[in-house]
C-alpha positions in Angstrom: 23.7 -6.5 7.9 21.0 -6.4 5.3 21.7 -7.9 1.9 20.2 -6.7 -1.4 18.4 -10.1 -1.9 16.7 -9.7 1.6 15.6 -6.1 0.8 14.3 -7.2 -2.6 12.3 -10.0 -1.0 10.9 -7.6 1.7 9.9 -5.1 -1.0 8.1 -7.9 -3.0 6.3 -9.0 0.2 5.2 -5.5 0.9 3.8 -5.2 -2.6 1.7 -8.3 -2.1 0.4 -7.7 1.4 -3.1 -7.0 0.3 -3.3 -10.0 -2.1 -4.7 -13.3 -1.2 -2.1 -16.0 -0.6 0.5 -13.3 -0.1 3.8 -14.5 1.3 4.2 -14.0 5.1 7.0 -12.0 6.6 9.6 -14.1 8.4 9.2 -14.2 12.2 12.8 -12.7 12.7 11.8 -9.7 10.6 8.5 -9.5 12.3 9.8 -9.5 15.9 11.0 -5.9 15.9 8.4 -4.5 13.5 5.1 -6.1 14.1 3.5 -2.6 14.7 4.9 -1.3 11.4 3.7 -4.4 9.6 0.1 -4.0 10.9 0.2 -0.3 10.2 1.3 -1.0 6.6 -1.3 -3.7 6.2 -4.1 -1.5 7.4 -3.0 1.4 5.2 -2.8 -0.8 2.1 -6.3 -2.2 2.9 -7.7 1.3 3.3 -6.3 2.3 -0.1 -7.9 -0.8 -1.6 -11.2 -0.1 0.1 -11.2 3.4 -1.3 -10.7 2.0 -4.8 -13.5 -0.5 -4.2 -15.8 2.3 -3.0 -15.1 4.3 -6.1 -15.8 1.3 -8.3 -19.0 0.6 -6.5 -20.2 4.2 -6.9 -19.3 4.2 -10.6 -21.4 1.0 -11.0 -24.3 2.5 -9.0 -24.3 5.7 -11.2 -24.2 3.5 -14.3 -27.3 1.7 -13.0 -29.0 5.0 -12.2 -28.9 4.4 -8.4 -26.4 7.0 -7.3 -25.6 10.7 -7.6 -22.7 11.8 -9.8 -21.3 14.0 -7.0 -20.9 10.8 -4.9 -18.9 9.2 -7.7 -16.6 12.2 -8.1 -16.0 12.3 -4.4 -15.2 8.6 -4.1 -12.9 8.8 -7.1 -11.1 11.8 -5.7 -10.6 10.1 -2.3 -9.3 7.0 -4.1 -6.9 9.0 -6.2 -5.6 11.0 -3.2 -5.0 7.8 -1.2 -3.2 6.2 -4.0 -1.0 9.2 -4.6 -0.1 9.3 -0.9 0.8 5.7 -1.0 3.0 6.1 -4.0 4.7 9.1 -2.4 5.4 7.2 0.8 6.7 4.2 -1.2 9.1 6.5 -3.1 10.4 8.0 0.1 11.0 4.5 1.6 12.9 3.5 -1.5 14.9 6.7 -1.4 15.8 6.2 2.2 16.8 2.5 1.6 19.1 3.6 -1.3 20.7 6.2 0.9 21.3 3.7 3.7 22.9 1.3 1.2 25.3 4.0 0.0 26.5 4.7 3.6 30.0 3.7 4.5 30.3 1.1 7.3 
């Protein structure tokens, strides 16, 4: 049975997956969900990479080395990726809350 403290710790770990020095997921939790963990890590990394690309394009246009259309495209891709990530996070939290309300 999952406790609220365990769930809060897992959520905190997921928020910090892309950060350096992030806490590692416990081996017991990782045994059944290693594919989900790698999928989540790669998704978070791709969202971060989209943000870094948008920042790089903005800096390049400020230096006169890039086209404004490229900047707008990179920012739009970054915004879409972030909105998708937030929507998925909201659905996961909603599903968790529904599971916690279920009678055993």
